[in-house]
MARMARFI-463955 format. One record per residue (C-alpha): residue in one letter; residue number from 0; x, y, z. Coordinates in nm, 2 decimals, always signed. Layout:
# residues N
+----+-----+--------+--------+--------+
! aa !   i !     c1 !     c2 !     c3 !
+----+-----+--------+--------+--------+
!  A ! NUM !      X !      Y !      Z !
...
+----+-----+--------+--------+--------+
//
This chain:
# residues 186
+----+-----+--------+--------+--------+
! aa !   i !     c1 !     c2 !     c3 !
+----+-----+--------+--------+--------+
!  M !   0 !  -3.30 !  +0.99 !  -0.32 !
!  K !   1 !  -3.28 !  +0.84 !  +0.03 !
!  K !   2 !  -2.96 !  +0.87 !  +0.22 !
!  S !   3 !  -2.79 !  +0.53 !  +0.28 !
!  I !   4 !  -2.75 !  +0.41 !  +0.63 !
!  V !   5 !  -2.39 !  +0.37 !  +0.75 !
!  Y !   6 !  -2.46 !  +0.11 !  +1.01 !
!  T !   7 !  -2.61 !  -0.21 !  +0.89 !
!  K !   8 !  -2.59 !  -0.41 !  +1.21 !
!  T !   9 !  -2.49 !  -0.72 !  +1.01 !
!  G !  10 !  -2.14 !  -0.73 !  +1.17 !
!  D !  11 !  -2.26 !  -0.71 !  +1.53 !
!  K !  12 !  -2.19 !  -1.08 !  +1.59 !
!  G !  13 !  -1.83 !  -1.08 !  +1.47 !
!  T !  14 !  -1.88 !  -1.17 !  +1.10 !
!  T !  15 !  -1.87 !  -0.98 !  +0.77 !
!  S !  16 !  -1.93 !  -1.04 !  +0.41 !
!  L !  17 !  -1.68 !  -1.09 !  +0.14 !
!  V !  18 !  -1.75 !  -0.97 !  -0.22 !
!  R !  19 !  -2.06 !  -1.17 !  -0.34 !
!  G !  20 !  -2.19 !  -1.25 !  +0.01 !
!  M !  21 !  -1.99 !  -1.52 !  +0.18 !
!  R !  22 !  -1.99 !  -1.45 !  +0.56 !
!  V !  23 !  -1.66 !  -1.49 !  +0.74 !
!  S !  24 !  -1.52 !  -1.41 !  +1.09 !
!  K !  25 !  -1.38 !  -1.06 !  +1.13 !
!  T !  26 !  -1.06 !  -1.24 !  +1.23 !
!  H !  27 !  -1.03 !  -1.40 !  +0.89 !
!  I !  28 !  -0.69 !  -1.37 !  +0.72 !
!  R !  29 !  -0.85 !  -1.20 !  +0.42 !
!  L !  30 !  -0.98 !  -0.92 !  +0.64 !
!  D !  31 !  -0.64 !  -0.88 !  +0.80 !
!  A !  32 !  -0.49 !  -0.84 !  +0.45 !
!  Y !  33 !  -0.74 !  -0.60 !  +0.30 !
!  G !  34 !  -0.77 !  -0.41 !  +0.63 !
!  T !  35 !  -0.40 !  -0.35 !  +0.63 !
!  V !  36 !  -0.42 !  -0.23 !  +0.26 !
!  D !  37 !  -0.70 !  +0.00 !  +0.37 !
!  E !  38 !  -0.48 !  +0.13 !  +0.65 !
!  L !  39 !  -0.20 !  +0.19 !  +0.40 !
!  N !  40 !  -0.44 !  +0.38 !  +0.18 !
!  S !  41 !  -0.51 !  +0.61 !  +0.46 !
!  Y !  42 !  -0.14 !  +0.67 !  +0.52 !
!  V !  43 !  -0.09 !  +0.74 !  +0.15 !
!  G !  44 !  -0.36 !  +1.01 !  +0.17 !
!  W !  45 !  -0.18 !  +1.15 !  +0.48 !
!  L !  46 !  +0.15 !  +1.15 !  +0.29 !
!  N !  47 !  -0.01 !  +1.33 !  +0.00 !
!  C !  48 !  -0.11 !  +1.61 !  +0.24 !
!  A !  49 !  +0.26 !  +1.69 !  +0.29 !
!  V !  50 !  +0.37 !  +1.66 !  -0.08 !
!  K !  51 !  +0.41 !  +1.98 !  -0.28 !
!  E !  52 !  +0.47 !  +1.87 !  -0.64 !
!  E !  53 !  +0.15 !  +1.81 !  -0.84 !
!  E !  54 !  +0.30 !  +1.52 !  -1.04 !
!  H !  55 !  +0.39 !  +1.33 !  -0.71 !
!  R !  56 !  +0.05 !  +1.41 !  -0.57 !
!  D !  57 !  -0.11 !  +1.27 !  -0.88 !
!  F !  58 !  +0.09 !  +0.95 !  -0.86 !
!  L !  59 !  +0.00 !  +0.91 !  -0.50 !
!  R !  60 !  -0.37 !  +0.94 !  -0.59 !
!  Y !  61 !  -0.31 !  +0.68 !  -0.86 !
!  I !  62 !  -0.16 !  +0.45 !  -0.59 !
!  Q !  63 !  -0.47 !  +0.51 !  -0.37 !
!  H !  64 !  -0.70 !  +0.40 !  -0.65 !
!  K !  65 !  -0.49 !  +0.09 !  -0.71 !
!  L !  66 !  -0.48 !  +0.00 !  -0.34 !
!  F !  67 !  -0.86 !  +0.01 !  -0.34 !
!  T !  68 !  -0.84 !  -0.23 !  -0.63 !
!  V !  69 !  -0.61 !  -0.46 !  -0.43 !
!  G !  70 !  -0.85 !  -0.44 !  -0.14 !
!  S !  71 !  -1.14 !  -0.54 !  -0.36 !
!  Y !  72 !  -0.94 !  -0.83 !  -0.50 !
!  L !  73 !  -0.85 !  -0.95 !  -0.15 !
!  A !  74 !  -1.22 !  -0.94 !  -0.05 !
!  T !  75 !  -1.31 !  -1.16 !  -0.34 !
!  E !  76 !  -1.35 !  -1.54 !  -0.28 !
!  T !  77 !  -1.08 !  -1.63 !  -0.54 !
!  E !  78 !  -1.11 !  -1.99 !  -0.46 !
!  S !  79 !  -1.45 !  -2.01 !  -0.61 !
!  K !  80 !  -1.51 !  -1.69 !  -0.81 !
!  D !  81 !  -1.31 !  -1.49 !  -1.06 !
!  P !  82 !  -1.25 !  -1.13 !  -0.95 !
!  K !  83 !  -1.43 !  -0.85 !  -1.13 !
!  P !  84 !  -1.22 !  -0.67 !  -1.40 !
!  A !  85 !  -1.22 !  -0.36 !  -1.16 !
!  S !  86 !  -1.04 !  -0.57 !  -0.90 !
!  I !  87 !  -0.74 !  -0.68 !  -1.12 !
!  I !  88 !  -0.39 !  -0.55 !  -1.08 !
!  S !  89 !  -0.21 !  -0.56 !  -1.42 !
!  E !  90 !  +0.15 !  -0.59 !  -1.53 !
!  R !  91 !  +0.11 !  -0.23 !  -1.65 !
!  D !  92 !  +0.03 !  -0.12 !  -1.29 !
!  I !  93 !  +0.36 !  -0.28 !  -1.18 !
!  V !  94 !  +0.56 !  -0.12 !  -1.46 !
!  R !  95 !  +0.41 !  +0.22 !  -1.38 !
!  I !  96 !  +0.55 !  +0.20 !  -1.03 !
!  E !  97 !  +0.89 !  +0.07 !  -1.16 !
!  E !  98 !  +0.90 !  +0.38 !  -1.40 !
!  Q !  99 !  +0.83 !  +0.62 !  -1.11 !
!  I ! 100 !  +1.11 !  +0.45 !  -0.90 !
!  D ! 101 !  +1.35 !  +0.48 !  -1.18 !
!  I ! 102 !  +1.27 !  +0.85 !  -1.24 !
!  I ! 103 !  +1.30 !  +0.94 !  -0.87 !
!  D ! 104 !  +1.61 !  +0.72 !  -0.81 !
!  E ! 105 !  +1.80 !  +0.87 !  -1.10 !
!  N ! 106 !  +1.85 !  +1.20 !  -0.92 !
!  L ! 107 !  +1.93 !  +1.06 !  -0.57 !
!  P ! 108 !  +2.28 !  +1.03 !  -0.43 !
!  R ! 109 !  +2.43 !  +0.69 !  -0.43 !
!  L ! 110 !  +2.33 !  +0.49 !  -0.12 !
!  D ! 111 !  +2.61 !  +0.32 !  +0.08 !
!  R ! 112 !  +2.45 !  +0.31 !  +0.42 !
!  F ! 113 !  +2.12 !  +0.22 !  +0.58 !
!  V ! 114 !  +1.86 !  +0.50 !  +0.59 !
!  L ! 115 !  +1.67 !  +0.57 !  +0.91 !
!  P ! 116 !  +1.31 !  +0.68 !  +0.89 !
!  G ! 117 !  +1.26 !  +1.05 !  +0.92 !
!  G ! 118 !  +1.43 !  +1.35 !  +0.78 !
!  N ! 119 !  +1.13 !  +1.58 !  +0.74 !
!  E ! 120 !  +0.75 !  +1.55 !  +0.75 !
!  A ! 121 !  +0.69 !  +1.41 !  +0.40 !
!  A ! 122 !  +0.99 !  +1.16 !  +0.42 !
!  A ! 123 !  +0.87 !  +1.03 !  +0.77 !
!  R ! 124 !  +0.52 !  +0.98 !  +0.63 !
!  A ! 125 !  +0.66 !  +0.79 !  +0.32 !
!  H ! 126 !  +0.86 !  +0.56 !  +0.55 !
!  I ! 127 !  +0.54 !  +0.48 !  +0.74 !
!  C ! 128 !  +0.38 !  +0.40 !  +0.41 !
!  R ! 129 !  +0.68 !  +0.18 !  +0.32 !
!  T ! 130 !  +0.65 !  -0.02 !  +0.65 !
!  V ! 131 !  +0.28 !  -0.06 !  +0.63 !
!  T ! 132 !  +0.31 !  -0.18 !  +0.28 !
!  R ! 133 !  +0.56 !  -0.45 !  +0.39 !
!  R ! 134 !  +0.31 !  -0.56 !  +0.66 !
!  A ! 135 !  +0.03 !  -0.57 !  +0.40 !
!  E ! 136 !  +0.25 !  -0.77 !  +0.17 !
!  R ! 137 !  +0.32 !  -1.02 !  +0.46 !
!  N ! 138 !  -0.05 !  -1.05 !  +0.52 !
!  V ! 139 !  -0.13 !  -1.11 !  +0.16 !
!  Y ! 140 !  +0.13 !  -1.39 !  +0.15 !
!  R ! 141 !  -0.06 !  -1.54 !  +0.44 !
!  V ! 142 !  -0.38 !  -1.53 !  +0.23 !
!  A ! 143 !  -0.18 !  -1.69 !  -0.06 !
!  E ! 144 !  -0.08 !  -1.98 !  +0.16 !
!  K ! 145 !  -0.46 !  -2.08 !  +0.17 !
!  F ! 146 !  -0.63 !  -1.91 !  -0.12 !
!  P ! 147 !  -0.54 !  -1.82 !  -0.48 !
!  V ! 148 !  -0.37 !  -1.48 !  -0.51 !
!  A ! 149 !  -0.27 !  -1.33 !  -0.84 !
!  E ! 150 !  +0.11 !  -1.30 !  -0.86 !
!  E ! 151 !  +0.06 !  -0.93 !  -0.98 !
!  V ! 152 !  -0.09 !  -0.84 !  -0.64 !
!  L ! 153 !  +0.21 !  -0.96 !  -0.46 !
!  I ! 154 !  +0.46 !  -0.80 !  -0.70 !
!  F ! 155 !  +0.26 !  -0.47 !  -0.69 !
!  L ! 156 !  +0.29 !  -0.45 !  -0.31 !
!  N ! 157 !  +0.66 !  -0.54 !  -0.32 !
!  R ! 158 !  +0.73 !  -0.27 !  -0.58 !
!  L ! 159 !  +0.52 !  -0.03 !  -0.39 !
!  S ! 160 !  +0.73 !  -0.05 !  -0.07 !
!  D ! 161 !  +1.04 !  +0.01 !  -0.30 !
!  Y ! 162 !  +0.86 !  +0.32 !  -0.43 !
!  F ! 163 !  +0.80 !  +0.46 !  -0.09 !
!  F ! 164 !  +1.16 !  +0.40 !  +0.00 !
!  V ! 165 !  +1.29 !  +0.60 !  -0.29 !
!  F ! 166 !  +1.02 !  +0.86 !  -0.24 !
!  A ! 167 !  +1.12 !  +0.90 !  +0.13 !
!  R ! 168 !  +1.48 !  +0.96 !  +0.02 !
!  Y ! 169 !  +1.37 !  +1.20 !  -0.25 !
!  E ! 170 !  +1.17 !  +1.41 !  +0.01 !
!  S ! 171 !  +1.46 !  +1.39 !  +0.26 !
!  N ! 172 !  +1.72 !  +1.50 !  +0.00 !
!  K ! 173 !  +1.51 !  +1.81 !  -0.08 !
!  T ! 174 !  +1.60 !  +1.95 !  +0.25 !
!  S ! 175 !  +1.93 !  +1.77 !  +0.30 !
!  E ! 176 !  +1.79 !  +1.59 !  +0.60 !
!  E ! 177 !  +1.84 !  +1.22 !  +0.51 !
!  I ! 178 !  +1.95 !  +1.03 !  +0.82 !
!  F ! 179 !  +2.18 !  +0.73 !  +0.81 !
!  W ! 180 !  +2.24 !  +0.46 !  +1.06 !
!  E ! 181 !  +2.56 !  +0.50 !  +1.24 !
!  Q ! 182 !  +2.71 !  +0.18 !  +1.37 !
!  G ! 183 !  +2.83 !  +0.18 !  +1.73 !
!  D ! 184 !  +2.81 !  +0.48 !  +1.96 !
!  I ! 185 !  +2.70 !  +0.81 !  +1.82 !
+----+-----+--------+--------+--------+
//
């Protein structure tokens, strides 16, 4: 089997292809959206390198697969083509994140102040994932202003940022290093 060539030279003039071939500018809002989702996926992989418990590592890998699904969906010309089944986020995917949020949050101390990013390595990485998820969500809403976007994709990203918030708190509380915003002088 011949090795595939990484460089195709088809993007050398500032365009790229969406799923099924439509050429668009590399500044197209779809690319901003799925590029941010790809960036998030990289950060999730980085977070996973700092996580110890296998059940959390497994869930983060699940998230990575679903983020690839979201990227595939966003690269599809939804205004003229139905996405492939492999590019669909389902209600079950959203429920699975909500269940993880509930499991983690159940054992966290009550929150009565704003949390600052940091605390320890894994918590800081989870906070980065949370903020990049929020940026991805904003970018996908920009796409939705011009092109059809399934509601499940938007809800999935919204829940995902909530998941990263509670996961960051979980990781911080393992080492009692959760940091809170102090109003005024400290």
